[in-house]
C-alpha positions, 0 to 999 in steps of 0.5 A: 430183837435186841435190847440196847438200853433201858431207863426209867425215872422222873424229873428228879431222879432216874436210872439208865442201863446201857451195858447189855451186849448181844450175848449172855448178860447177867445182872447180879448183886450181893443182896436183894432189893438192888433194883434188878427186878425194877429194871426188867419189869420197867423194860417190859412195861415200856413195851406194853407188858402188864404192870407187875411192880412191887407195891412200894414202887410208885410206877404211875408217876414214872417214865419208862424208856427202852431202845430196841433193835428189830431187823436192824432198825432202832425203835425207842419206846417211852411210856407213862401209864397208858400213853406210849410213844414210839420213835424211829430215826424218821418218825414218831407215833403217839398212842393213848393205850396199849391196844393202839400200840399193838395195832401199830406194832403188828402192822409196822414193827413185828407181826403179832400172832393171831389165835381163835378166841370165842370163834374169832381170829384175834391178835394176842395181847403183849403180855401173852406174847412176851411170855414166850421169852420173858419170865418175871420174878413175881406171880409165876407158877408153872401150872399157868400164865404169869400175867393172867389177863383175858387169855389163858394157858390154852391160848398160849398153846394155840399161840405157840402152834400158830408160831410153829405154822399149825394154824387153827384154820387148817383142818381136815377131819374125817369124822367131821366130813362124815357128819357133814355128809349125814346132814347133807343127805338129811337136808335132801330128804327134808326137801323132798318131804317138804315138797309133799306139803302142798300148803308151803307152796300154796301159801308160806305164811299160812304154812308157818301157822299150821306146819310144825316143820316149817314153823320151827325152821322159820321161827328158829331162823328168825330168832337167830338172825334178829338176835345176831343182827342186834348184837352186831349192830349194838357192838358196832355202834359202841365201837363207832361212838368211841372212835367219834369221841376220840376223833373229836378230842383229836380235832379239838387238840389240833385247833388248840395247837393251830391257835399257837401259830397266830401272830399277836400284833401286840406283845407275846404269850407269857405265863402270868405267874412266872413270865415264861414263854414256854408252852407245853401240851399234855395228853394226860400222861405225856407232856410235849413242849410245843413252843418250838414250831418244828416240834409242834408241826411234828405233833400235828402231823402225828395227830392228823394221821390219827384223825384220818385213820379215825375217819376211815374207821368211822366210815367203815363202822357206818357202812356195816351198821347200815347194812345190818339195818337193812337186813334187820328191816327185812327180817322184821317186815313179815306180817301174820295172816288173817283168820279168814285166810287160815279158815280157807286153808284148813282142809289142806293143812289137815291133809298135809299132817303126815308129811309135816310130821315126817319133815319135822322129825328129819329137821330135828335130826339135822338140828341134833347133828349140827349141834354135835358138829359145832361142839365137836373138835374143829381141828382135822386129823392131819393138823392134830397129828402135826401138833402132836409131833410138835408137842413130842419134839418140844417135850423131848427137847425139854427133857434133854435140857433137864437131863443136861442140868440135872441128870438125877432129877425126877421131873417128867414133862408131859406138857408145857404147863404142869398140873395145878396140884403139882408140887415142886421142891427147891429149884425145880420150878426154875429148872422147869421154866429154864427147860420151857423157854429154851426148848421153845426157842430151840423148836420155834427158832424165834428171834427174841431174846430170853429174859429171866428175872431171878433165874436161880431162885429156889437155891439152885445149886452151883453145878446146875447153874453152871450147866444152865449158863453154858447152855444159855451161852451156846444159844447165840442170842441175847440172854438177860438174866438176874441173880442174887449171889451169896457172900462167898460167891460175890467175893469169889467174883463168880460171874466176872471170871466167866468169859462168856458172861457180860457181868453187870454188878448192882451191888453198889446200889442203895437198898430199895433205891436204884434211882439216882439224882445224878442221872436225871439230866441224861434221862431228861435228854432221852425223854426230850428226844421224843420231839419235846416230851417234857416231864 
């Protein structure tokens, strides 16, 4: 993955950065507030990252663009608020949310790691995924995630394990197998005990009234079953209704766009106020010019594909709901026995009392073991060993990197996150992040760039910085760093003299004003290239 171009702005002003190379890039300035962080955050935001902009920057009114190369194919992203467009040389897709983009990204661009969350396999969010290689300036703390969404630092570790090939689904734990063996043996004993309870065979409905073991099993099973079925059906219905609403809106949009194909026998459609024949379509965040038939057909094709996808999703939800409805009817069909039936079987129930007590005791043991099994660690010893070895190699790599930049330092690494109460002095926090992202790159051998905003924050010494830059340059991948220089460093032309660095100077930018009127035309052309999107 390579970053080729970054841009953001609106119809009055914009900024474009296209000077990045495939190697080590340092964007710098002689003072703060020159727009370095806005460029980094804007680029990540265009790719689905969480909005972490300064409060003084009104990002909701801006368009954010990036050109990315993945596996030698060019992808262009354009985002405004929650709407995102992805364009290649041969296609264009419009998404109304980051979650829709993630589905497309995972299927057609690059696989998103999946982890086990709440006992389900889930694709991680972009913000968690990008933290593998992106370190923003704000909200960072070595003890946790920078972007604190629905995933946590333990999910980040599981994502790293997944990328390393140590999936949560692969486990073979001896103590779990032993527990399963005990449960299996107890189930055999329970089956034998229940055979002795003649009432169960004679009349199961009556047995449910008199037998503790049978009643407990039946009731608990039915409660779990009905509760689970209701939860599943409620969730599926909400999901189906959302898709129906989206499909309805898309069909209405198609109808409106198709109406533009009608030829008017008398005159043309014009604006009553300005007389313009220009017609645009807006989806709340992005606006497309649809006066042109080619642009309109392109939009209609994209919407039609989305509608077909919605049909498939709705049908799938309906089939799942119908299946659950049938199961629920079967669970609710039981009727209680009459009083006369209970009197008939009273003597038989009393004779089965001892066997019933034995069976009830065994069933309680099984339930206790099942609870232990569910709550026990679900990763086998082999996988635990593999993960432990991976952790050892990763931490050793971090330590090696740390010694290379700070031979006399006293940081010790026992995890890729520090303890919450850890105290850092000076530049130690930045040294920790450097060791973490570079070690992850080395061990995982991933193809992503490393992006660090304000990489020498905390008064990083010149010696340590030079060591870091040397290591970054040796990685043979794209690196994008930002830095604020001191006066004497800037006058010395610190970065430009280093042949390994593509130095990009932002010092000439007006304080807190990176957007320029002079770039609005070029930026408008970038936006217009998305099949007629207009600002």
